[in-house]
C-alpha distance (Angstrom), angle and dihedral (degrees) to the residues before:
residue distance angle dihedral
X1 . . .
X2 3.83 . .
X3 3.74 89.1 .
X4 3.82 92.1 50.5
X5 3.79 92.1 49.7
X6 3.84 91.7 48.3
X7 3.76 90.4 50.9
X8 3.73 92.1 46.6
X9 3.75 92.7 51.1
X10 3.83 91.6 48.7
X11 3.83 91.8 48.7
X12 3.81 88.2 52.6
X13 3.78 91.0 52.3
X14 3.76 94.1 50.1
X15 3.75 93.3 45.8
X16 3.77 92.2 48.2
X17 3.85 92.1 49.3
X18 3.85 90.1 49.1
X19 3.74 91.3 51.2
X20 3.83 93.1 47.8
X21 3.76 94.8 44.0
X22 3.74 92.9 47.9
X23 3.82 92.4 51.8
X24 3.89 92.6 51.9
X25 3.86 90.7 40.3
X26 3.83 91.5 49.8
X27 3.78 89.6 58.3
X28 3.87 92.8 48.9
X29 3.86 89.1 46.8
X30 3.74 92.0 50.4
X31 3.81 89.4 55.7
X32 3.86 89.9 48.0
X33 3.86 94.0 -117.1
X34 3.80 120.1 168.1
X35 3.83 92.1 -117.4
X36 3.72 103.1 52.4
X37 3.79 143.6 150.2
X38 3.79 103.3 -32.7
X39 3.80 95.5 33.5
X40 3.86 96.5 53.7
X41 3.81 90.3 43.6
X42 3.73 92.9 52.5
X43 3.79 92.3 45.3
X44 3.85 90.0 52.4
X45 3.79 94.7 47.4
X46 3.73 91.6 45.3
X47 3.76 93.1 54.3
X48 3.74 90.9 49.8
X49 3.76 93.2 50.4
X50 3.72 95.5 49.5
X51 3.80 89.7 48.3
X52 3.82 88.1 52.3
X53 3.77 91.8 48.6
X54 3.90 89.5 50.1
X55 3.76 89.3 54.9
X56 3.91 93.1 44.3
X57 3.80 96.6 44.7
X58 3.76 102.5 37.8
X59 3.67 98.8 24.5
X60 3.73 92.7 -125.6
X61 3.82 95.7 -59.6
X62 3.76 100.2 96.8
X63 3.77 119.3 59.7
X64 3.80 100.4 178.7
X65 3.93 93.2 106.0
X66 3.84 89.6 49.3
X67 3.83 92.4 47.0
X68 3.78 93.1 50.3
X69 3.88 90.9 53.5
X70 3.85 86.4 67.2
X71 3.90 88.7 52.2
X72 3.76 94.4 45.9
X73 3.78 94.4 47.8
X74 3.80 87.3 49.8
X75 3.71 89.9 64.2
X76 3.82 91.9 50.2
X77 3.74 91.3 50.0
X78 3.81 91.3 49.7
X79 3.80 89.2 55.4
X80 3.85 89.5 57.8
X81 3.86 93.8 57.9
X82 3.73 117.7 90.5
X83 3.81 128.2 -172.4
X84 3.82 122.7 -157.8
X85 3.72 109.9 176.2
X86 3.80 108.0 -63.1
X87 3.91 92.2 -12.5
X88 3.76 120.8 91.9
X89 3.79 122.5 -171.2
X90 3.73 137.0 175.7
X91 3.80 96.3 50.9
X92 3.89 94.0 121.5
X93 3.77 91.3 46.3
X94 3.91 90.3 50.2
X95 3.75 88.4 49.8
X96 3.73 91.3 48.7
X97 3.85 92.2 51.8
X98 3.91 87.4 50.4
X99 3.87 94.3 49.7
X100 3.93 92.2 41.2
X101 3.80 88.2 58.1
X102 3.80 90.1 47.7
X103 3.84 89.4 54.8
X104 3.76 90.7 47.1
X105 3.94 88.7 53.9
X106 3.84 89.8 49.2
X107 3.74 91.7 52.3
X108 3.84 91.3 45.4
X109 3.76 86.4 52.9
X110 3.84 90.5 51.3
X111 3.82 96.0 -112.5
X112 3.81 95.0 135.0
X113 3.81 98.2 157.1
X114 3.79 90.1 51.0
X115 3.79 91.6 48.6
X116 3.67 97.7 49.5
X117 3.84 94.6 44.1
X118 3.81 86.0 53.6
X119 3.91 89.3 49.1
X120 3.84 88.9 54.8
X121 3.85 91.7 49.4
X122 3.82 90.4 49.9
X123 3.76 94.1 49.9
X124 3.86 88.8 49.5
X125 3.80 90.1 50.5
X126 3.83 97.1 45.5
X127 3.84 97.4 41.0
X128 3.78 106.4 23.7
X129 3.71 98.4 36.9
X130 3.82 97.0 51.7
X131 3.90 91.0 75.9
X132 3.81 88.3 51.7
X133 3.68 91.6 48.7
X134 3.75 93.3 48.5
X135 3.82 89.7 54.2
X136 3.81 91.7 50.2
X137 3.78 91.9 46.4
X138 3.81 91.5 50.1
X139 3.68 91.3 51.3
X140 3.79 95.0 51.6
X141 3.77 107.5 18.8
X142 3.92 115.4 173.5
X143 3.75 118.3 -151.0
X144 3.85 135.1 169.1
X145 3.72 113.0 -133.9
X146 3.97 120.6 -160.8
X147 3.83 102.7 -163.7
X148 3.88 121.0 -174.5
X149 3.82 112.3 -154.7
X150 3.71 142.4 -169.7
X151 3.79 103.6 -138.0
X152 3.82 120.0 24.1
X153 3.76 100.3 -144.2
X154 3.69 101.5 35.8
X155 3.78 95.7 40.0
X156 3.67 93.3 50.8
X157 3.84 92.3 49.5
X158 3.88 86.0 51.4
X159 3.74 94.4 50.1
X160 3.69 92.1 50.2
X161 3.79 89.1 48.5
X162 3.81 90.8 54.3
X163 3.79 90.0 50.1
X164 3.80 92.3 51.5
X165 3.89 91.8 47.4
X166 3.74 89.0 54.2
X167 3.85 96.6 47.8
X168 3.81 91.0 -122.4
X169 3.83 127.5 149.5
X170 3.90 116.5 -127.4
X171 3.68 145.7 -177.5
X172 3.79 125.6 -174.4
X173 3.76 108.4 -131.0
X174 3.72 105.2 172.0
X175 3.89 144.3 7.6
X176 3.79 116.9 -163.8
X177 3.74 141.5 160.8
X178 3.90 116.8 -117.7
X179 3.77 120.1 -179.7
X180 3.81 93.9 -26.3
X181 3.77 89.4 -46.8
X182 3.92 126.4 112.7
X183 3.72 111.5 -128.7
X184 3.81 125.7 -164.1
X185 3.71 123.0 -160.4
X186 3.78 116.4 -153.6
X187 3.82 130.1 -176.6
X188 3.80 102.4 -147.0
X189 3.80 128.1 -177.9
X190 3.76 135.3 -175.9
X191 3.75 144.8 87.5
X192 3.88 115.4 -15.4
X193 3.73 90.7 -125.9
X194 3.85 91.9 53.5
X195 3.89 86.8 52.4
X196 3.86 89.0 56.4
X197 3.79 89.8 48.8
X198 3.86 91.8 50.2
X199 3.75 91.3 47.6
X200 3.74 89.8 51.9
X201 3.77 91.2 52.2
X202 3.80 90.4 49.8
X203 3.83 91.3 51.1
X204 3.83 93.4 51.4
X205 3.74 96.8 48.4
X206 3.83 120.9 96.5
X207 3.77 89.9 -155.1
X208 3.78 91.8 65.8
X209 3.79 110.8 77.1
X210 3.81 95.4 -175.4
X211 3.85 142.4 -28.8
X212 3.67 137.8 -159.7
X213 3.77 128.8 -159.4
């Protein structure tokens, strides 16, 4: 009877972690993230299983296994982060991997209420907060512009004039020579519509040979 109860409790934990992991993973998969449905589900189940084994092997007195889950998940999270120049992507997915493992550990420890409340909070953040983030990003979008010019002094003055007309904030971060052309790199921030206006001004100017965002 004790063995049956033990097995029943373990099955509930694994099933619960699979359900939770699949829900979070489905959201990541829907958004075409590199750690999606199966990955998040496996991470959650794995964290649950390791927590259960820690309890079984050490009787709840040695937390080395549980502590190493955090380290192992950290490596997985790092693999989800990509850096391309000044742009960094995958941070939200890495954080999702981290918190999914934490939920798995909570289920493994039998803290079902805590785990499912956290699941609801995660879904609110991943689904509901994305609209808020879009609004914030549109109000203060930050872009790097690589602008090739004809004349160093006149073109630089013109670029700064365009920036001022569009009510954007800017910082010159680099000046280089590429294939006999001078190229300025500016970090510019402001409303997304102001960026569009700025790009239109750059496109229509004969002083600007080319620009890349």
